C-alpha distance (Angstrom), angle and dihedral (degrees) to the residues before:
residue distance angle dihedral
M1 . . .
C2 3.77 . .
I3 3.76 123.7 .
A4 3.84 135.4 -163.9
I5 3.76 119.9 -140.4
P6 3.82 128.6 -153.7
G7 3.86 119.4 -126.6
K8 3.76 138.6 167.6
I9 3.85 121.1 -109.9
I10 3.84 109.2 -124.9
S11 3.84 100.2 170.3
I12 3.81 136.7 3.1
D13 3.84 128.4 -151.0
A14 3.84 96.5 165.3
P15 2.94 130.1 -93.9
R16 3.82 85.5 20.8
A17 3.79 131.1 53.1
K18 3.86 136.9 -177.5
V19 3.81 108.3 -118.2
D20 3.79 124.3 -165.1
F21 3.79 114.8 -139.2
N22 3.82 103.2 -176.3
G23 3.78 92.4 -48.7
N24 3.85 96.0 -35.1
I25 3.87 106.8 112.6
V26 3.85 112.2 -152.1
D27 3.74 131.7 -177.8
V28 3.80 106.6 -122.8
N29 3.85 134.1 -175.2
V30 3.79 108.4 -121.1
G31 3.86 97.3 177.7
L32 3.76 93.2 115.2
V33 3.83 95.9 55.2
D34 3.79 138.3 38.5
P35 3.85 105.6 -128.0
A36 3.81 130.3 166.7
I37 3.77 128.2 -147.3
G38 3.78 108.5 -76.9
D39 3.80 94.0 27.8
Y40 3.81 119.7 124.3
V41 3.78 116.7 -127.7
L42 3.78 133.6 -168.9
V43 3.85 109.1 -125.2
H44 3.73 127.4 -159.1
A45 3.82 123.7 173.4
G46 3.75 92.8 -12.0
C47 3.78 95.7 -51.8
A48 3.79 128.9 103.5
I49 3.80 105.6 -125.5
E50 3.79 101.1 176.4
V51 3.83 142.2 14.9
L52 3.80 108.3 -128.3
Q53 3.73 133.1 -153.2
K54 3.83 109.2 -109.4
D55 3.83 95.2 -118.4
R56 3.80 92.8 50.9
A57 3.78 91.8 46.5
L58 3.77 92.2 50.5
E59 3.81 90.1 48.8
M60 3.77 90.9 53.4
I61 3.80 92.8 47.6
E62 3.77 89.2 51.3
L63 3.81 91.4 51.2
F64 3.82 89.6 51.6
R65 3.80 89.4 51.0
E66 3.79 90.9 52.5
L67 3.79 91.9 48.7
E68 3.79 89.9 50.9
E69 3.77 90.8 51.9
L70 3.83 90.5 52.9
T71 3.79 91.0 54.8
K72 3.83 94.9 54.0
């Protein structure tokens, strides 16, 4: 199973961007979307595949936190 994770754009040098995943900064390809700094994007296999609304992104991030707690 593959999963996409939401993260926040902190800088852009198209077609790449630095994305913050709970303090982990990752270089992501943003060539498929048109994000701005501060936007949340859904990332799969190193590529941003969707720009998310902030409330939806934060909801997904919280769900991932809850899942992580269940596995401890």
